[in-house]
C-alpha positions as a Markdown table, in Angstrom:
| # | Residue | x | y | z |
|---|---|---|---|---|
| 1 | Met | 311.9 | 124.6 | 323.3 |
| 2 | Gln | 314.4 | 127.3 | 324.3 |
| 3 | Asn | 314.0 | 129.0 | 320.9 |
| 4 | Tyr | 310.2 | 129.0 | 321.6 |
| 5 | Ile | 310.7 | 130.6 | 324.9 |
| 6 | Ala | 313.2 | 133.2 | 323.4 |
| 7 | Ile | 310.6 | 134.2 | 320.8 |
| 8 | Ile | 307.8 | 134.6 | 323.3 |
| 9 | Phe | 310.2 | 136.7 | 325.6 |
| 10 | Thr | 311.2 | 138.9 | 322.6 |
| 11 | Ala | 307.6 | 139.4 | 321.5 |
| 12 | Phe | 306.7 | 140.4 | 325.1 |
| 13 | Leu | 309.6 | 142.9 | 325.3 |
| 14 | Ile | 308.6 | 144.5 | 321.9 |
| 15 | Thr | 305.0 | 144.8 | 323.0 |
| 16 | Gly | 305.9 | 146.2 | 326.4 |
| 17 | Phe | 308.1 | 148.8 | 324.9 |
| 18 | Gly | 305.4 | 149.7 | 322.3 |
| 19 | Ser | 302.8 | 150.3 | 324.8 |
| 20 | Leu | 305.3 | 152.2 | 327.0 |
| 21 | Gly | 305.9 | 154.5 | 324.0 |
| 22 | Leu | 302.2 | 155.0 | 323.6 |
| 23 | Lys | 301.9 | 155.9 | 327.3 |
| 24 | Ser | 304.8 | 158.3 | 327.0 |
| 25 | Asn | 303.0 | 160.1 | 324.2 |
| 26 | Ile | 299.8 | 160.4 | 326.0 |
| 27 | Leu | 301.5 | 161.5 | 329.2 |
| 28 | Thr | 303.6 | 164.1 | 327.3 |
| 29 | Val | 300.6 | 165.5 | 325.6 |
| 30 | Ala | 298.4 | 165.4 | 328.7 |
| 31 | Ala | 301.1 | 167.2 | 330.7 |
| 32 | Leu | 301.1 | 170.2 | 328.5 |
| 33 | Pro | 297.8 | 172.1 | 328.6 |
| 34 | Leu | 297.8 | 174.7 | 325.9 |
| 35 | Asp | 297.4 | 177.7 | 328.3 |
| 36 | Phe | 300.7 | 176.7 | 329.8 |
| 37 | Leu | 302.3 | 177.2 | 326.4 |
| 38 | Asp | 301.0 | 180.7 | 325.8 |
| 39 | Lys | 303.9 | 182.3 | 327.9 |
| 40 | Thr | 301.3 | 183.8 | 330.4 |
| 41 | Tyr | 302.4 | 181.3 | 333.0 |
| 42 | Val | 305.6 | 179.8 | 334.3 |
| 43 | Phe | 305.4 | 176.4 | 335.7 |
| 44 | Gly | 307.2 | 173.2 | 336.5 |
| 45 | Pro | 307.6 | 170.2 | 338.9 |
| 46 | Ile | 308.0 | 170.2 | 342.6 |
| 47 | Ala | 310.3 | 168.1 | 344.8 |
| 48 | Gly | 311.3 | 168.2 | 348.4 |
| 49 | Val | 311.1 | 166.6 | 351.8 |
| 50 | Ala | 309.5 | 167.5 | 355.1 |
| 51 | Glu | 312.1 | 167.4 | 358.0 |
| 52 | Asp | 311.9 | 168.0 | 361.7 |
| 53 | Lys | 314.4 | 170.1 | 363.7 |
| 54 | Asn | 316.8 | 167.1 | 363.9 |
| 55 | Gly | 316.8 | 166.6 | 360.1 |
| 56 | Thr | 314.7 | 163.4 | 360.2 |
| 57 | Ile | 312.7 | 163.1 | 356.9 |
| 58 | Ser | 309.0 | 162.4 | 357.6 |
| 59 | Trp | 307.6 | 163.0 | 354.1 |
| 60 | Val | 308.8 | 163.0 | 350.5 |
| 61 | Leu | 307.1 | 165.7 | 348.4 |
| 62 | Ala | 306.4 | 165.9 | 344.6 |
| 63 | Gly | 304.0 | 167.8 | 342.5 |
| 64 | Val | 303.5 | 170.6 | 340.1 |
| 65 | Trp | 303.2 | 174.5 | 340.3 |
| 66 | Arg | 302.1 | 177.3 | 338.0 |
| 67 | Ser | 302.6 | 181.1 | 338.4 |
| 68 | Ser | 301.9 | 184.3 | 336.8 |
| 69 | Leu | 303.7 | 186.8 | 339.2 |
| 70 | Pro | 304.8 | 190.2 | 338.1 |
| 71 | Ser | 308.4 | 191.1 | 337.7 |
| 72 | Ser | 309.7 | 192.0 | 341.1 |
| 73 | Asn | 310.9 | 195.4 | 339.9 |
| 74 | Asp | 307.6 | 196.3 | 338.4 |
| 75 | Thr | 306.5 | 199.5 | 340.3 |
| 76 | Ser | 303.2 | 199.9 | 338.7 |
| 77 | Gly | 301.5 | 198.3 | 341.7 |
| 78 | Asn | 299.3 | 196.3 | 339.3 |
| 79 | Asp | 299.3 | 192.9 | 340.9 |
| 80 | Thr | 295.7 | 192.0 | 340.1 |
| 81 | Gly | 296.9 | 189.2 | 337.6 |
| 82 | Ala | 299.3 | 187.7 | 340.2 |
| 83 | Ser | 298.7 | 184.1 | 340.8 |
| 84 | Phe | 300.5 | 181.1 | 342.2 |
| 85 | Asn | 299.0 | 177.6 | 342.5 |
| 86 | Ala | 300.5 | 174.2 | 343.4 |
| 87 | Ala | 299.6 | 170.6 | 344.0 |
| 88 | Ile | 301.9 | 168.8 | 346.4 |
| 89 | Glu | 301.8 | 165.1 | 346.9 |
| 90 | Met | 303.2 | 163.7 | 350.1 |
| 91 | Val | 304.4 | 160.1 | 350.7 |
| 92 | Arg | 306.2 | 158.7 | 353.8 |
| 93 | Pro | 309.7 | 157.3 | 353.1 |
| 94 | Asp | 308.3 | 153.8 | 353.5 |
| 95 | Gly | 305.7 | 154.5 | 350.8 |
| 96 | Ser | 302.7 | 154.8 | 353.1 |
| 97 | Gly | 300.3 | 157.7 | 353.7 |
| 98 | Arg | 300.0 | 159.1 | 350.3 |
| 99 | His | 297.9 | 162.2 | 350.0 |
| 100 | Thr | 297.8 | 165.6 | 348.3 |
| 101 | His | 297.6 | 169.2 | 349.3 |
| 102 | Thr | 297.0 | 172.4 | 347.2 |
| 103 | Ile | 298.2 | 175.9 | 347.5 |
| 104 | Thr | 295.7 | 178.3 | 345.9 |
| 105 | Asp | 294.4 | 181.9 | 346.2 |
| 106 | Phe | 297.8 | 183.5 | 346.5 |
| 107 | Thr | 297.5 | 187.1 | 347.4 |
| 108 | Leu | 300.7 | 189.1 | 346.6 |
| 109 | Leu | 301.6 | 191.7 | 349.4 |
| 110 | Asn | 305.0 | 192.7 | 348.3 |
| 111 | Ser | 308.0 | 191.7 | 346.1 |
| 112 | Ser | 311.6 | 192.4 | 345.9 |
| 113 | Ser | 314.7 | 191.3 | 344.0 |
| 114 | Gln | 318.5 | 190.8 | 344.8 |
| 115 | Thr | 320.6 | 191.5 | 341.7 |
| 116 | Asp | 323.7 | 190.0 | 343.3 |
| 117 | Thr | 322.1 | 186.6 | 343.7 |
| 118 | Asn | 319.7 | 187.1 | 340.7 |
| 119 | Ser | 316.7 | 186.2 | 343.0 |
| 120 | Ala | 313.2 | 187.4 | 343.1 |
| 121 | Phe | 311.0 | 187.2 | 346.2 |
| 122 | Tyr | 307.3 | 187.3 | 346.5 |
| 123 | Asn | 305.5 | 187.5 | 349.9 |
| 124 | Gly | 301.8 | 187.0 | 350.5 |
| 125 | Thr | 299.2 | 184.8 | 351.8 |
| 126 | Ser | 297.5 | 181.6 | 350.3 |
| 127 | Thr | 294.9 | 179.0 | 351.0 |
| 128 | Val | 296.4 | 175.6 | 351.8 |
| 129 | Ser | 294.2 | 172.4 | 351.8 |
| 130 | Leu | 294.8 | 170.5 | 355.0 |
| 131 | Lys | 293.2 | 167.4 | 356.5 |
| 132 | Asp | 290.5 | 169.3 | 358.3 |
| 133 | Gly | 289.8 | 171.6 | 355.4 |
| 134 | Pro | 291.2 | 174.7 | 353.8 |
| 135 | Ala | 293.5 | 176.9 | 356.0 |
| 136 | Leu | 293.1 | 180.5 | 354.9 |
| 137 | Asp | 295.5 | 183.4 | 354.8 |
| 138 | Ile | 298.7 | 181.3 | 355.4 |
| 139 | Pro | 301.8 | 183.5 | 355.2 |
| 140 | Thr | 303.6 | 182.2 | 352.1 |
| 141 | Ser | 306.8 | 183.3 | 350.4 |
| 142 | Ile | 308.0 | 182.3 | 346.9 |
| 143 | Lys | 311.5 | 182.7 | 345.7 |
| 144 | Phe | 312.9 | 182.4 | 342.1 |
| 145 | Ser | 316.6 | 181.9 | 341.8 |
| 146 | Asn | 318.2 | 182.6 | 338.4 |
| 147 | Asn | 314.8 | 181.9 | 336.8 |
| 148 | Asn | 315.6 | 178.2 | 337.2 |
| 149 | Ile | 314.7 | 177.2 | 340.8 |
| 150 | Leu | 311.7 | 178.0 | 342.8 |
| 151 | Thr | 311.5 | 177.8 | 346.6 |
| 152 | Ile | 308.1 | 177.7 | 348.5 |
| 153 | Trp | 307.9 | 178.5 | 352.2 |
| 154 | Met | 304.8 | 178.4 | 354.2 |
| 155 | Asp | 304.6 | 179.5 | 357.8 |
| 156 | Pro | 305.1 | 176.1 | 359.6 |
| 157 | Lys | 302.9 | 177.1 | 362.7 |
| 158 | Ser | 300.1 | 178.1 | 360.4 |
| 159 | Val | 299.9 | 174.7 | 358.8 |
| 160 | Glu | 300.7 | 172.7 | 362.1 |
| 161 | Ala | 304.3 | 171.9 | 360.8 |
| 162 | His | 302.7 | 169.4 | 358.3 |
| 163 | Phe | 305.3 | 170.3 | 355.6 |
| 164 | Gly | 308.0 | 170.0 | 358.2 |
| 165 | Glu | 309.6 | 172.4 | 360.7 |
| 166 | Leu | 312.2 | 173.2 | 358.2 |
| 167 | Pro | 310.3 | 173.2 | 354.9 |
| 168 | Ser | 312.3 | 172.3 | 351.8 |
| 169 | Ile | 309.9 | 172.6 | 349.0 |
| 170 | Phe | 311.7 | 173.2 | 345.7 |
| 171 | Gly | 310.6 | 173.4 | 342.1 |
| 172 | Ile | 312.2 | 173.7 | 338.7 |
| 173 | Val | 311.1 | 176.5 | 336.2 |
| 174 | Glu | 310.2 | 174.7 | 333.0 |
| 175 | Ser | 310.9 | 176.2 | 329.6 |
| 176 | Pro | 307.8 | 176.5 | 327.5 |
| 177 | Glu | 309.9 | 176.5 | 324.4 |
| 178 | Phe | 311.7 | 173.3 | 325.5 |
| 179 | Asp | 308.3 | 171.6 | 326.3 |
| 180 | Leu | 306.8 | 172.8 | 323.1 |
| 181 | Ser | 309.8 | 171.3 | 321.1 |
| 182 | Ile | 309.3 | 167.9 | 322.9 |
| 183 | Tyr | 305.6 | 168.1 | 322.0 |
| 184 | Asp | 306.3 | 168.8 | 318.4 |
| 185 | Gln | 309.0 | 166.0 | 318.1 |
| 186 | Val | 306.6 | 163.5 | 319.8 |
| 187 | Ser | 303.9 | 164.5 | 317.4 |
| 188 | Met | 306.1 | 164.2 | 314.4 |
| 189 | Thr | 307.5 | 160.8 | 315.3 |
| 190 | Asn | 304.0 | 159.5 | 316.2 |
| 191 | Gly | 305.5 | 157.2 | 318.9 |
| 192 | Thr | 308.3 | 155.6 | 316.7 |
| 193 | Asn | 311.2 | 157.5 | 318.2 |
| 194 | His | 311.4 | 158.2 | 321.9 |
| 195 | Ser | 315.1 | 159.1 | 322.1 |
| 196 | Thr | 314.3 | 162.8 | 322.7 |
| 197 | Leu | 312.3 | 161.9 | 325.8 |
| 198 | Ala | 315.2 | 160.2 | 327.5 |
| 199 | His | 317.3 | 163.4 | 328.0 |
């Protein structure tokens, strides 16, 4: 009887890992729209928390962002192609109250850079979706640090401090070459080897 249970348990594990691998392939492919890989955009995941003045965390934040902002030392003044969009999911620390906000229609007003910190700053306005509808012309600042970290700041008063009085919305700048190599490896293995996805 114990051997029978062991065989069923082993079959269950193998089936479970097989379907997990299939889901990994689907998610990896679905997470990489082709226009993200054409080097027109930079993009990546979002993480952060919403805190009050006392440092109490009221929301945990996660999401994705995509940007095509000009180089901060571009003096041509041609910012018509500048864009920044994000979707931010918020959940209370106890797992309740899950909902999503978007940042769209970013209008670039000015940009600057700091060579000593290898940072680029973009200031402008955006539309932020809130419970009562879209909030227009929200002062928004975006900072890139070492081309690896993104920081998003939205004027707390303009969004009713919904993202916290001390907003800490961070993102990671993904490498299109890295994501394309993962896509290629998953396609080549056809779901038989997932070791490359674990790193």
